[in-house]
N, C-alpha and C positions, 0 to 999 in steps of 0.2 A: 704332395698327396696322394698316395696309392687310392681308388675304389674302393670303399667299405667291399667284404665280401659278401654280405647277407645279400647285398645288389645282383647276384647273380640268382635268376631266377631258377625256382625250383617246381614244378609244371607236374601235378597228378599225370598218370595216362591216363585218365577219359579225359583231360583238358584239351581242348584245342583251339588255333586261333583261325578267324577266315579272313583274309583281307580279301575284302570288297574293292573291287576300281574301274576302268576302261574309258572311255570316251564317254566325253560332258556329252549331254541328253540320249547319255546308253538305256539310264533306266535305273541309275545309280541310288536312286529315292525313294523308287518302286520296291528297291530286292531290297531295302533297309527296313522296307517296312513290314515287308512278309516275313522277314528273319525275325521281327520286335514278336508278331501277332504268333506265331512259334517257337517264344520260349528265349532268342538269342535277346545277349547282352551288346547292343550294336551303341558303338563311338564312331560318328561322323569328325571328317577334315582332319582327321588326325596328319601331323606330320609326320614323313616315314623314323624321323628321329626319335618318337616319341613310343615304336613299336616294343623296342625292349625292357624302357620303366613300367609300360603300360604293365606287361606279362609276367613280369617285377611285382605291382602294387596287387592284378589278379590272383598271382598264385599262392596272397598272405591272406587273404581276404579269410575268417572267418570257413565260410563254402564257397570252395575255390568253383570259378564259373566254367562249366566245361563246356559253353556254349558264348562263344565271343566274337563277336564280329566286329571290324574296324571301317570303313569307307574312309579312302584316299581318293582326292582329286587332284588336278594340277592348277588351280588359284596360285601357286607360291611355285612357277620353276624353280628358284634355286633350292627349294627344298627337295622338290619332288624326284631333283637330278641325283639325291643320293639314294634314292628305294632302292640300291644289289646293295648298297653295303649295309645301309637298316637289313635286309633278309640276312644276308650273309649272318650278321652277330644274331639273330633271332637263331637261326640252323648249328653256330658256336655253341650256346648255351642253353643246347638240346631242347627249345621250343619248338613243338609240333604246328607249322600252319599252314593254310592252304590258300592258293589265290584262284576268286573268281574274276573273269575280264569280262566286259560287256562292253557289243561292241557293235556298230550299226556301220548299213551303208556311208556314204558323205551326204548320198540327195536326201537320203531321210534321214540324217541332222540336223542337214539346214533347213525341212519342213519343219519338227519339231524347235526350231529354236522363236525360227518366225513365230509359228502358232503360240508362242507362250510370250512373243516379243522382248525377249531375253537376248544380248552381247554374246558371245561366244568370250570364256574368260580371258582367251590368249588374243583373242581377234584384234585387241588395240582402237589405232586409227583403221584397219583396216575393217575383209571383210568377212563373213563369219566363218566362209571355203578357207580362209587364209589363218584362221582360230582351229580350222578341225587341223590343215597341215602338219601345221606346228604342235599340237596336240600328239599326232599319228607320231612326230620323229619323238617326242618326249619319252610316250608310254611303247616305243618300241620294242624296245630291252624286257619290258613286265611282259608285255605280252609271250614272249615268246618262254619264258620261266611261268604259266599261268596251271594249274591244275585243271581251269572248265576256263574255256572260252567261249562267251555265248553269245552267239548274234540275236539282238533282236528285231531285228529289220521289218520283221513280218510280225512283229506282236503289240502288240494297244498292254497296258497296263494291266491289263484283268489276267489277260495272256501268263504276260510274264511273270503277279504275284504267283499264278499257280503254279508254273514250271520252278521259282522260286521254292514255295511250297512242296511238291513231288520231288527238289534234290535233298532238303535241306530239313524238311521237321518230322523226321522218324530222330528216338533219341537209342544209344545204346548204336555196337557193332554198326560199322556204316558199308552198307553193302556195295558194290562194282553195277555203276550205273550205267547202262546201253542209251544212246537213244539213235534207235534205227533211222537214218530218213534216206527215202526217195527224193530223186529231184531228177527235172528234164536237163541236161546239157546245154541245150537250147539256150536258157535262162542263166546260165551262168554255174559254174561251182562252187558249194555252199562254204563259203568262210571259214567256219565251224569245224569241217570236218574233221576228223583224226584219221581215217582211212576211208577210203574212195575208190567205187567200185565200179567197172563197169560194162554193164546188159544187153548194151544193143547187137550183141552174138547170137541173140532168141530171136526167132519170127516175132515180126511185130503185127502182134492184133491188127491197126491201129489197119492195113490194109485187107482186115476181113471184114465186111458190108456190116453184117448182125453183130460185130462187137467194138465196133468204134466209137458207139456212143455210150457205151460201155464203162468201169476203168479194173483194173488193177486188186479192190474190195469185192466183187464180182464174181460170183463160183467160174463161170463162165472163161472171162477171163484166166484167172486163176487157174484153171486148169490146163485151158491150152497154152500159158506161157510155163505151170511149171512140169507137164506133160515132155516137153519137150526133152529129151535128154541129155541137152548138152545145159537145159538150166537146174536138174538133179545132179548134173556130177556138180555142178558148181554148188551150189549150196553145200552140197556137203562134203565138200574140200572146200572151201571159203572156215564152213564150221571149222571144220579140225585142227587148219591153220589157225585161228582165230585163238580156239584153244590155251597155249601156250602162252599167247601174247595178253591175255587176263591172263592169265592165274599171272604171267610177271609184271601185272599191276597193282595186283592186290598185297605181290610181295612190298611194291615199294608204295604202299598206301596211298598207288594214282584211284580216285573211285568215281570218274566219269571216263567216258569214250566216246564221239560221233564216228559209228558207222553208216557213210553216204553210199546208195548204191541208185546208178544214173541212168535211164536212156535217154532215147530225143525229147519228149515232151515232155517224162514224168507223169504220166498218165495211166500204163498200161502196166509195163515188164516188168518194170523198176518197182512198180507201188507192190506188185505179186510179189516177186521177193524181197521184197525186205519185210512184208509181213510174214514169209515164211522161213526168212534165217530169225526176226524174233522170236517166233513161234520156239524154236529149234534154241535158237540161245538161253530164253528162258529157263530151259529145262537144267543150265548150268548150276549149279551150290555158288549160293552168297550176289548172286546177278538177279536187280529189275532190268526191266528191259521196258524202254515206251518206242513207239511209234510217231513220226512226223513226217507225213505226203506232202515235202514242201511246192509241190509249184500243182500239185493237185486242181483242177479247176479251172487253172488258167484256160485261154483260148491258145 
């Protein structure tokens, strides 16, 4: 018997599904709680095969939910393996959805499991690291499909809740949200960056004795960095190059991007340039910009 015609969901244009997933221990529960605090209807531990039926149920409630979040994990490997097919079914049915993928460094995940005295859901008789490795293989495809990858390695539960609030608490049309991140190359590349730029071509304030103890947030350092001819030209051209990219993101309904600016230690040049880029990009229409200085304060 063929499926009844009414099983095809008809979503109102303002209704949308947010799929929250990612690595175990990276903060899915914290994200779910923060979303609930801001009016999202949250369904946890849903198998991928239930996404389409859920969208049908929600679409036919007397007052369709405009903010529906579904939290999915890998506790059932066999069910989770069909996530790509489940998302394709949503797309074919005209259901708008976004994917938020939470990630963290392996050593951070291990520490969180040890602190919570919990086994990893996929470790079996092995170590926590064995479970993490198995999970990374299982979610690799989903990570590449995500609209937003959020690295929670340096975030505690309060930081993550604040980030979720900043990203998802507003109602009405969603603007493009940019995170401008400074970092130091010697501490590694940010795993969640969509774009990475290197500003080590700018003269380094580290070698100026009176500037060394300061940071790119201090006016003296910012002036030293940004008054360099190469720095001003870079900032101007980089903003110009990003404008059509960000316009394309809006057209494709992509709401988030992380732009990372790196120098050697993430203290002087990258911080100053990140702040200036954020100031200029915030002037673009329908764009909300926040800054994050990943390595500021490291020795």
